[in-house]
C-alpha positions as CSV (number, residue, x, y, z in Angstrom):
1,M,-0.1,-0.1,-0.2
2,Y,1.0,3.7,-0.5
3,P,0.5,6.8,1.4
4,V,-2.8,7.8,-0.2
5,D,-4.3,4.0,0.5
6,L,-3.2,4.2,4.4
7,P,-5.7,5.3,6.9
8,A,-6.5,9.3,6.7
9,V,-4.5,11.5,9.2
10,E,-5.1,15.0,10.1
11,D,-3.0,18.2,9.4
12,T,-2.0,18.6,12.9
13,D,-0.8,14.9,13.4
14,L,1.3,15.4,10.1
15,T,2.8,18.4,11.4
16,S,3.6,17.1,15.0
17,V,4.9,13.8,13.9
18,S,7.3,15.6,11.5
19,E,8.4,18.1,14.1
20,L,9.1,15.4,16.5
21,Y,11.5,13.3,13.9
22,L,13.2,16.3,13.1
23,S,13.8,17.0,16.9
24,S,15.1,13.6,17.6
25,L,17.5,14.0,14.5
26,E,18.9,17.5,15.9
27,S,19.1,15.9,19.5
28,G,21.2,13.0,18.1
29,T,18.9,10.6,20.2
30,H,17.8,9.0,16.7
31,N,19.8,5.9,15.5
32,E,21.4,6.3,12.2
33,E,19.3,5.7,9.2
34,W,19.7,5.6,5.6
35,F,17.4,6.0,2.4
36,E,18.2,3.9,-0.4
37,L,17.5,5.7,-3.8
38,S,18.4,2.6,-5.8
39,H,20.2,-0.5,-5.5
40,T,23.5,0.9,-5.8
41,S,22.9,4.6,-4.0
42,K,21.8,5.7,-0.7
43,V,21.4,8.8,1.2
44,A,22.0,9.1,5.1
45,I,19.1,10.6,7.1
46,T,20.7,13.7,9.1
47,A,19.5,16.6,10.5
48,N,21.8,18.5,7.7
49,N,19.6,17.0,5.0
50,V,16.0,17.1,6.2
51,R,13.9,20.1,6.4
52,L,10.4,21.0,6.8
53,L,8.1,21.9,3.7
54,Q,5.0,24.1,4.3
55,L,1.8,22.7,2.3
56,F,-0.6,25.4,2.4
57,D,-0.9,29.0,1.6
58,D,-3.5,30.3,4.4
59,H,-3.5,32.1,7.6
60,Q,-4.4,29.3,9.8
61,S,-1.9,27.3,11.8
62,D,0.8,25.7,9.7
63,C,0.7,22.2,8.2
64,T,4.2,20.9,7.5
65,L,5.9,18.1,6.0
66,L,9.3,16.6,6.5
67,A,11.3,16.0,3.3
68,L,15.0,14.4,2.7
69,H,17.1,16.4,-0.1
70,P,20.6,15.8,-1.2
71,P,23.4,17.4,1.4
72,N,24.5,19.6,-1.6
73,D,21.2,20.6,-2.9
74,P,18.4,21.7,-0.5
75,T,15.9,22.5,-3.3
76,Q,15.5,18.7,-4.5
77,V,13.3,16.3,-2.5
78,L,14.3,12.7,-2.6
79,A,11.8,11.5,0.1
80,L,8.9,12.3,2.3
81,Y,8.2,11.3,5.9
82,L,4.7,9.9,5.7
83,Q,2.7,7.4,7.8
84,D,5.7,7.1,10.3
85,Q,8.2,5.9,7.3
86,W,10.2,7.4,4.4
87,W,8.6,7.1,0.9
88,S,10.0,8.3,-2.4
89,V,8.5,10.9,-4.4
90,D,7.4,8.4,-7.1
91,D,5.9,6.0,-4.5
92,A,3.8,9.0,-2.8
93,L,2.1,9.6,-6.3
94,R,0.9,5.9,-6.5
95,T,-1.9,4.2,-5.2
96,C,-3.0,0.3,-5.1
97,C,-6.5,1.2,-5.3
98,K,-8.1,0.3,-8.7
99,D,-11.0,2.7,-8.2
100,R,-8.8,5.7,-8.2
101,N,-9.0,6.1,-12.3
102,G,-9.8,9.4,-14.1
103,L,-10.7,12.6,-12.6
104,I,-11.2,12.5,-8.8
105,S,-12.0,15.3,-6.3
106,V,-9.5,15.8,-3.8
107,Q,-10.6,15.1,-0.3
108,S,-8.1,13.8,2.2
109,L,-4.8,15.4,3.4
110,M,-2.6,12.7,1.5
111,E,-4.5,13.6,-1.9
112,R,-3.6,17.2,-1.1
113,V,0.1,16.1,-0.4
114,I,0.0,14.8,-3.9
115,V,-1.3,18.1,-5.2
116,F,1.6,19.8,-3.3
117,L,4.2,17.2,-4.9
118,L,3.0,17.9,-8.6
119,S,2.7,21.6,-8.2
120,Q,5.7,22.4,-6.0
121,V,8.5,19.5,-6.4
122,L,7.8,17.1,-9.3
123,E,7.6,19.5,-12.2
124,R,10.1,22.1,-11.2
125,S,11.9,23.5,-14.2
126,P,15.7,24.4,-13.6
127,Q,15.0,28.1,-14.1
128,E,12.3,28.5,-11.6
129,K,11.9,27.2,-7.9
130,T,8.5,26.3,-8.2
131,L,5.6,26.2,-11.0
132,F,2.8,27.6,-8.9
133,S,2.3,29.6,-5.6
134,L,0.9,27.5,-2.7
135,H,-2.5,26.5,-2.7
136,P,-5.0,27.1,0.2
137,R,-6.0,24.1,2.2
138,T,-9.7,24.5,1.2
139,E,-8.9,24.8,-2.6
140,S,-11.2,23.0,-5.0
141,C,-9.2,20.4,-6.7
142,K,-9.3,17.4,-9.0
143,L,-6.5,14.8,-9.4
144,L,-5.9,12.9,-12.5
145,W,-5.3,9.2,-12.1
146,R,-3.8,7.0,-14.8
147,D,-2.3,3.6,-14.5
148,S,-2.3,3.8,-10.8
149,Q,-0.5,7.1,-10.4
150,A,-1.3,10.7,-10.2
151,V,-0.5,12.4,-13.4
152,G,-2.0,15.8,-13.1
153,F,-4.5,18.1,-11.4
154,Y,-6.6,21.2,-12.0
155,T,-7.8,23.8,-9.5
156,I,-11.2,25.8,-9.3
157,K,-12.3,29.1,-7.9
158,H,-15.8,28.8,-7.3
159,K,-18.4,31.5,-8.0
160,G,-18.7,33.5,-4.8
161,S,-15.4,32.2,-3.2
162,L,-12.9,35.0,-1.9
163,C,-10.2,36.4,-4.1
164,D,-7.7,36.7,-1.5
165,G,-7.6,36.3,2.6
166,W,-7.5,40.1,3.7
167,S,-10.8,41.5,1.5
168,S,-14.3,40.5,0.9
169,R,-13.8,40.6,-3.1
170,C,-15.3,37.2,-4.4
171,Y,-15.1,35.6,-7.8
172,L,-18.2,36.5,-10.0
173,L,-17.8,33.2,-12.2
174,P,-16.4,29.8,-11.9
175,T,-12.8,29.8,-12.9
176,L,-10.4,27.4,-13.8
177,D,-7.1,28.5,-12.3
178,T,-4.5,26.0,-12.2
179,L,-3.9,22.8,-14.5
180,L,-0.8,20.7,-14.9
181,V,-0.2,17.5,-16.6
182,R,3.2,15.5,-15.7
183,R,5.9,15.9,-18.7
184,G,5.7,12.0,-19.3
185,W,2.0,12.3,-19.9
186,R,1.6,15.0,-22.1
187,R,0.6,15.2,-25.9
188,R,-2.1,12.6,-24.8
189,G,-5.0,14.9,-24.6
190,L,-5.3,15.0,-20.7
191,G,-5.3,18.7,-20.5
192,L,-8.0,18.7,-23.1
193,L,-10.0,16.2,-20.8
194,M,-9.5,18.2,-17.7
195,L,-10.7,21.4,-19.6
196,E,-13.7,19.4,-21.0
197,D,-14.5,18.1,-17.3
198,F,-14.3,21.6,-15.9
199,C,-16.8,22.8,-18.4
200,S,-19.2,20.2,-18.1
201,S,-19.2,20.7,-13.9
202,F,-20.8,24.0,-14.7
203,S,-23.1,23.3,-17.6
204,T,-25.7,25.7,-16.1
205,E,-23.3,28.7,-16.1
206,E,-23.4,31.1,-19.0
207,I,-20.1,32.1,-18.6
208,L,-16.8,30.3,-17.6
209,G,-13.5,31.8,-16.8
210,V,-9.9,30.6,-17.0
211,S,-7.2,32.4,-15.1
212,A,-5.1,35.1,-16.7
213,P,-2.6,35.2,-18.3
214,L,-2.7,32.1,-20.3
215,S,0.3,30.0,-20.7
216,P,1.2,28.9,-24.3
217,S,0.1,25.1,-23.6
218,M,-3.1,26.4,-22.3
219,V,-3.8,28.4,-25.4
220,A,-3.2,25.2,-27.6
221,V,-5.9,23.4,-25.0
222,C,-8.3,26.0,-25.4
223,R,-7.9,26.2,-29.2
224,S,-8.6,22.5,-29.6
225,F,-11.2,22.5,-27.2
226,L,-13.3,25.5,-28.7
227,Q,-12.8,23.8,-32.0
228,Q,-14.4,20.7,-30.9
229,H,-17.1,22.6,-28.6
230,E,-18.5,25.4,-30.8
231,E,-21.3,25.8,-27.8
232,H,-18.7,27.2,-25.7
233,L,-17.1,30.0,-28.2
234,E,-19.1,32.7,-26.6
235,S,-19.0,31.4,-22.9
236,L,-15.1,30.8,-22.2
237,Y,-13.3,33.7,-21.2
238,E,-9.7,34.6,-19.8
239,V,-10.4,36.3,-16.6
240,E,-8.8,38.5,-13.9
241,A,-9.8,38.1,-10.6
242,P,-12.8,38.9,-9.4
243,G,-14.5,38.6,-13.1
244,G,-16.2,41.8,-13.8
245,W,-16.8,42.4,-17.8
246,T,-13.8,44.7,-17.7
247,Q,-11.7,41.6,-16.5
248,R,-13.0,39.3,-19.0
249,R,-11.6,38.5,-22.4
250,N,-13.3,36.1,-24.9
251,I,-10.5,33.4,-25.3
252,W,-11.9,32.3,-29.0
253,L,-12.2,35.8,-30.4
254,S,-8.6,36.4,-29.2
255,I,-7.2,33.5,-30.9
256,Q,-9.1,34.7,-34.1
257,L,-7.5,38.1,-33.5
258,G,-4.1,36.7,-33.5
259,R,-3.4,38.2,-30.0
260,Y,-1.9,34.7,-28.8
261,T,0.4,34.6,-31.8
262,S,3.2,34.4,-29.7
263,C,2.1,31.8,-27.4
264,I,1.3,29.5,-30.4
265,K,4.8,29.7,-31.8
266,E,6.1,28.9,-28.2
267,E,3.5,26.1,-27.9
268,S,4.9,24.5,-31.2
269,G,8.3,24.0,-29.7
270,P,9.4,20.3,-28.4
271,A,9.5,21.6,-24.8
272,S,5.8,22.4,-24.4
273,G,3.1,20.7,-22.5
274,D,-0.1,21.1,-20.4
275,T,0.3,23.5,-17.9
276,Q,-1.4,26.6,-16.7
277,R,-0.1,28.6,-13.8
278,N,-2.0,30.3,-11.2
279,N,-1.9,34.4,-10.4
280,D,1.8,34.5,-8.9
281,S,3.4,37.7,-10.1
282,S,6.7,36.0,-10.3
283,L,5.6,33.4,-12.7
284,K,4.0,35.6,-15.2
285,S,6.9,36.5,-17.4
286,S,6.8,33.5,-19.6
287,D,2.9,33.6,-19.7
288,C,0.7,35.0,-22.8
289,R,-0.8,38.5,-22.6
290,P,-2.7,39.9,-25.4
291,D,-1.1,42.9,-27.2
292,P,-0.8,45.3,-24.7
293,E,-0.7,48.1,-27.6
294,S,-4.2,47.4,-28.7
295,C,-6.6,49.8,-27.0
296,S,-9.9,48.7,-28.7
297,D,-11.1,46.0,-26.6
298,V,-13.9,44.2,-28.3
299,D,-14.9,42.4,-25.0
300,A,-15.0,45.5,-22.9
301,P,-18.0,48.0,-22.7
302,L,-17.5,51.1,-25.1
303,V,-16.0,53.8,-23.3
304,T,-18.3,57.1,-22.5
305,G,-17.0,60.5,-21.3
306,S,-14.5,63.1,-22.2
307,S,-11.5,62.6,-24.8
308,A,-9.0,62.9,-21.8
309,Q,-10.8,60.2,-19.8
310,Q,-10.7,57.7,-23.0
311,L,-7.1,58.8,-23.5
312,E,-6.3,57.8,-19.9
313,L,-8.1,54.7,-20.1
314,C,-6.0,53.7,-23.1
315,A,-2.7,54.6,-21.4
316,Q,-4.1,52.2,-18.5
317,R,-4.6,49.4,-21.0
318,R,-1.0,50.0,-22.3
319,A,0.5,49.7,-19.0
320,G,-0.9,46.3,-19.2
321,R,-3.5,46.7,-16.3
322,S,-7.4,46.7,-15.7
323,P,-8.9,50.2,-15.6
324,S,-10.9,48.6,-12.9
325,S,-8.3,47.3,-10.8
326,C,-7.9,49.2,-7.7
327,V,-5.6,46.9,-5.8
328,S,-2.3,46.4,-6.9
329,G,-1.1,42.9,-7.9
330,T,-4.8,41.2,-7.0
331,G,-6.7,42.2,-10.3
332,C,-9.6,42.7,-7.9
333,C,-12.0,45.4,-8.3
334,P,-13.1,47.1,-4.9
335,A,-16.8,47.2,-6.0
336,A,-17.0,43.5,-6.3
337,H,-18.0,42.4,-3.0
338,A,-19.6,39.4,-1.8
339,E,-22.8,41.1,-1.7
340,D,-23.0,41.6,-5.6
341,L,-23.7,37.8,-6.2
342,D,-27.0,38.4,-4.4
343,S,-28.4,40.6,-7.1
344,G,-27.6,37.9,-10.0
345,P,-24.9,37.5,-12.5
346,P,-23.6,40.8,-13.9
347,C,-25.3,41.9,-17.0
348,R,-23.4,42.2,-20.2
349,P,-23.0,46.1,-21.2
350,P,-25.4,46.4,-24.2
351,Q,-22.8,48.5,-26.1
352,S,-20.2,45.4,-26.1
353,L,-19.8,43.3,-29.5
354,N,-20.1,39.7,-29.3
355,T,-18.0,37.4,-31.0
356,Q,-19.9,36.9,-34.1
357,Q,-20.4,40.7,-34.8
358,A,-16.6,41.3,-34.1
359,L,-15.5,38.8,-36.7
360,K,-18.3,39.2,-39.0
361,P,-16.9,41.4,-42.1
362,K,-18.3,44.9,-42.8
363,P,-20.7,45.2,-45.8
364,S,-19.2,47.6,-48.5
365,V,-20.8,50.9,-49.1
366,S,-22.5,51.1,-52.3
367,A,-22.5,54.1,-54.5
368,E,-25.2,56.5,-54.9
369,P,-27.9,55.8,-57.7
370,G,-26.7,59.2,-59.7
371,E,-23.3,58.3,-59.4
372,V,-24.0,54.9,-61.3
373,E,-25.9,56.4,-63.9
374,E,-23.1,58.7,-64.5
375,E,-20.3,56.2,-64.6
376,Q,-22.6,54.3,-67.2
377,R,-23.0,57.0,-69.7
378,N,-19.2,57.9,-69.2
379,A,-18.7,54.2,-70.1
380,K,-21.1,54.6,-73.3
381,R,-19.0,57.8,-74.5
382,V,-15.7,55.9,-74.5
383,R,-17.1,52.9,-76.5
384,R,-18.3,55.3,-79.1
385,T,-15.1,57.3,-79.7
């Protein structure tokens, strides 16, 4: 059996056991132990190559996990101390339960440990410390199981859930926040499978969101999904929290207008895969953003007011921030509070253009009848001469 198959434990028990084991190592009362990496190599378990990892990003009591790392590289994780014994990272992601297959909602603490390993440890690239910021312990999440191992996950920000831990701003629509498929399982349609599952889980919602900015691989997944599911062409949006209309951009329209051209080129490279990052400002440099030079946003309401106000709005868009975002770094509009949900979903501004109208070619302007007759007379004179 593997850690996820063993009896459930509470976060307080996991933390206390980890701290107790670390204290015994530091005091020297613990017998010398070795962890076998393979048949030919092993690592000594000492206080110098063991550290505590924080599992969640919230303001409640800390939940920590004990990890073993090489003596010369504290950022690499070799094993985890779970259920009173050491487990390799690969074994911690496995299960012997045949019922764990496909997408399953995360419920137990061990399943959240698996999400932590996938997002913070296993898929880390050499250029970055982590792929994602830490998830809250109450984050709505689904794990994807294949061949008795966890191969991916995605997280959801539900409509009405808080944008952050220090304000009352809430999401105005269901939003797919993060998505990851392990490198060895990419190019198999699993990212598309998770996006389909997300949309089908909220089939009664008129508008669904994907957290901005979209990664190159997520642009490719969205494009494939929308090509196969035309009923979602006008309902899937790239959004910034909390998801007001000025913080939404129709994904299919952005693809048609070439706003993700750089993303598509990057996705065509050999190292691309299925990954959608959450709103960690330190990770946005490699993600895709629409062209900031474009001030004509067909998904935003038409601007009314003086020319100076319009120029100021255009300058704000050139700077890469929403004009309604008043809290730096959060993308949340102070006007979007929890009570906004009581009045029902926000109405789309009547001045905005929908996808079909924006993509429809403009009709050519026909000439006046008098001008046509004059042109015909001139043509006759030319033929007579």
